[in-house]
N, C-alpha and C positions, 0 to 999 in steps of 0.2 A: 754576412760579414765573413772575411777571410783572415787568415793569419797575417797576410801582407798588410791589410788594413790596420790590424792591431800593432804590428811591428813599427809602422810609420807614425804612430800616434805618441804624443807626450802623455804624461800621467793623467793630467786633467781631462784631456780629450778622450783618452781610453776609458776612464771611469764614467764619463758622461755617456759614451757609446754603449758601455755595458748596462748602465742604468736604463737607458732608453729601450734597448733591446729586451731586457727582462720585464720592464713595465708593459711593453707592447705585447709580449708573448705570454705573460702571466707566470714567470718564474718566481720561485719563492726564496731561493738562496743562490749566492755565487761563492764558489770555493776557489781560492788561489793557492796552489801548492808548489813550492819550489822543489825541483829535482836537481840532480847533479849537473845535467847539461842544459836544461831549460826549465820553464815554469808552466805548469799545467793549470788551465782555467776550465772549470766545470760549472754547470748550473743545474739546479733541481727544477725540472719542468714536469708538471702533472705528477709530482711525487717521486720521480725517478731521476737519479743523478746521472747526467749525460755530459760527455766531453764537448767543450765549446771551442777551445783553441789552445795553442802553446805559444808562449812569448819568450824572448831571450831575457836573461837576468838583468840586463841594462834597462829594458822596458819595465820589468817588474819592480826594480828599485824606485823608479820614478812613480809608478802606480802606488806602491806602498807608502811613499812619502805623501802623495796626494790624499790617500784614504786616511792616514794618520792626521793630516792637517784638518780635513773635513770633520773628523770625529773627535778632535781635540785630544788625541793620544800623544804621548811623549815620543818624539822622534828618536831620541838617543837611548831609549830603553828597548832592548832587543832580546834580552835573556829571560824575561818573565812575561806571562800572558797579560794582555791589557784588554779592557772592554770599553767601548764608547758608542756613540750614536750620532747621526746627523739626518737631515731631511733633504729631499730634492723634489722639484716640481715636475709632475707628469701631467698630461692633458687632463684638466678638470679635477685634479686631486694632488695632495701632498703625500709623498711616500716616506715613511720613517725607515731608516736603515740602522739595524743593530750590528755593530762591528766587534769581532773578537779576533785577537791575534794569538798565535801559539808558536813558541820557539821550536824549530825543527832543524834537522841536520844541515840543510842547505839554505837556511834562511827562515824568516817568519812566515808561517802559513796564516792566511786570512780567510775568515768566513764573513760574508755579508748576508744578513737576513733581511729581506725586503718585506716590511709590514705594509702592504698595499691595501688601502681601504676598499678598493674595487674587488678585492678577494676576501677581505676579512669582515666587512660589514655588508651582509647580504640579507634579503628577505628570506624567510623560512622556505618559501616556495621555490627558491633558486638552488637549494642545496641537494635536490634530487631524491628526497625521502619518498618512499611509497606513500600514496595518499592517505591510507588509514593511519600510518604512523605519524604523518604530519598533523592530521586532525587530532590524534591523541595528545601530541605534544602541545598543540594550541590549547586544548582543554586543561592539561596539567598545569600550565603556567598561569591559568586563571584561578586556580584554587588559592584560598587565603593563606594556608600554612602547610608546612611539611618540607621534606628534604628530597630533592631531585638530583641524582648523580649522573654525570656523563663520563664514560670511561673509554680508555683506548691508549695506545702508545703515543709518544711524541710524534707530531705531524699527522695525526689522524683527523684533524678538523674539529677538535673539542671546543676550542675557543670560538671558532666561527659559528658553531651551532649555538653556544651559549649567548653570544652577542645577538644572533638572529632571534632567539627566544626573548631576550630582554627588549629588543626592538619592538616586539609585538605589544609590549606593556607600556612603552613610553607614551605619556599624554593621557594615561588612564587613571589619573588621580592616585598614583601609587608612588611612594618615595623609594627610589631604587638606589642602592649604594653597592659599589664593588670594592673588593680588596684583591689586588692583582700583583703578580711578580713576573715581569713588569706589566704596566699598562701598555697593551699592544696597539689598540685602536681607540681613538676618541669617539665616544658615542654621545650625541647631544641628548639633553634631557635627563641625565643621571649624574650622580656623584661618583667619581672614580678615584680610588685611593691606592697608592703604591707602597708595598712593604719596603722597609729599610732596615735590614738586619744590623747594620753598623750602629744604628741608634736604637736597637732593640724594639723596632716596630715590626713584629712578626705576624704571621697569620693568626696565631692564637690571641695575642693581646690586642691586635688590630681589630679582630672580630668583636672582642668585648667592648672596645671603644665605639665601634659602629652601632652596637645595640643601644647606646646612649643617645643616638641621633634619630630615634623614632622611625626606623625603616619599615617598609612593608615587604620589600624584596631585597635579598642580600645575595651577591655573587661572591663566593670565596674561590679564588683562582685555583687552589689545589689543597686537598686535605692530606697532610703528610704525617701527622702525629696524633696521639691520643687526645692531647689538650684541645687541638683544633677540632678534631672529630666530635668530642663530647660537647664542646661549646656550640658547634653547628647544630647538633641534635637538639640541645636545649633550646636554641633559638627557634628551631622548627616546631618544637612542642609548645612554645609560648607565643604563637600567633604570627610567626614570620615565614615567608616562603624563602627557602635557602637553596641556591643552586651551587654545585661545586663539581670538581673533577677528581678522578682517581685513576691511577695507572693499573688497569687489569686487562686481561685478554678478552673477557666476555662480561656480559651484564651480570649474570648470576654469580660469577666469581667475586664480584664486589662485595657480596654479603659476607662470606667468610673472611675476606681481607679486612673489612671494617671491624668485624668481631675480634679478629686476631690482634688489632691495635689495643684491645682492652675495653672497648665501649660496652655498656650494659645492654644486653638484648632487650631488656624491659623498657629501655628508652629508645633504642634504635628501631625496633619493630614498629611501634606506633608512629614514629616520626617519618619513616621512609615511605615515599609515594611511588617512585619509579626509578629505574636505572636504564639509561640509554648507553649501549656500547656501539662504537662505530669505527669504520676505517674509511679512507678515501680510495676510490677505485677509478681507474682510467676508463673513459668512455670512447667508443669507436667514432670515427669520423662519419658524417652522413653518407659518404661514398661507400665506406666499408659496411655500414649498416645495410645499405641497399644491395650491394653486390654479394656480401657474405663470403668473399674469396680472399680477403686481405690476410696477410701474415700476422698472426696474433703476437708474435715475438718482435715485430718491427715497431719502433717508436712512432713512425709516421702513420701507423694505423689508428692512432689515438689523438684526440684533439681537446680533451677536457677531463674533468673529474666530477664525481658525484659521491654522495654519502652512501655507504653500505652499512645499514644499521641492524640492531636487534633491540627491542624495547620490552623490558619487563615492568609491568604495572603490578603493584602490590595489592593483591586481593586479600580479603579477610583470612582465607585459608593459608596463603603464603605468609601473612603476618604471624599467624599462629605457629607456622613451621620455623620462622626466624626466632620467635620466642622460645621454641623448644630446641633451638640450635641443631636442627636437622641437617643431614648431609646435603652437599651441593647437588648430588645426583637426584635426591628425592625432591628437592625444590624444582629442579629442571623438569622432572617427570610431571609434577603438578602444573607447572607453568605451561607445558605443552598441551595438557588437557584443557587449559584455559585459552589456547590459541597462540601461544608464544612461538615465534619462528626465529631460528638462528640466522646469523649473518650468511652462512653458506646457503641456507634455504632461500633467503632473499636474493642472494647472488644468482642462484639457479633461475629465479624468475627473471632477473635482468638479462641473463644469457638467452633465455627463451624469447625475450623481447628484442634481442639483437642490440642491446644497449652496450654490452661489453662482452668479454670472452671468458671461458671457464679458466683459462690460464691466469687472467687477472684476478678472478675470485680466489683461486688457490694461492696466488702470490700474496694477497693481503690477509687471508684467513689461515694459511698454513695447511 
């Protein structure tokens, strides 16, 4: 596609063209940003925000109207942010689009987040985890009770991993209920519930409600406060398998983060089963893997993504260390004795296998 193509399209045609292109290439977001002289369109492809085109303000106004119409946003409201959603049909699937507008100096900026089931609901084998981590994860979700945390920043694939884990349990005579903000992908065979803060349906009281529905497995979209954390721990201690996410940079860092919320180490330590931290890392094209001569800084050298993980399983020794509120460094040292590998170490393995580059490993791990 070229700018000429974009310039000649009306709003409806331009939106359809953007949707088709992003669904075909696997982009996760479209950003439309008004500037003084024109409007910048970017897309997030394989985790990297890249320029796509510029369009004139006249074309942008038509595009904005079309997006607002599709997502049922108020056309006459331009000075406050609005949020909406709509769906469109891609080959063999329906893609959900979350829309957010933001007043800016030269007009409303728009972000479209494409929740494409072809990217979000994947088998565990497709996420690129090292085989031993994949096998450990499969075993962990088969346990009858306990707390499993998945950590990482926004956009690191936490939700995709959790859905893949839940998918392995569907049809295995287990009642699975999720509490999400929002529900991003529809997963058959489970009950999905969405929090609604306007009506006081929060993670904390929603989780208490879920426990009255005889669940075997509970997914809590995110643990943000002490009440949710302690309720999740109590559920894990009373016969439920609880999966949730947390925003931390590493697996072991989740332990002091949880304790800093105010949870009791005497309940947290026996409840915790494992912590998976992850990032999404770009993978080299087959041509670049074969030749080894591609420019690691060129976007064209990469054609996909995979998970770069680190998995801490809680041994009896580590459980005692959590009870004793020992320092993160001491827990790390013990975990390494037990075979724990950091994301950087797993990344070095991927570089050695020519799956990615050291520049990519450093980009996502710092």
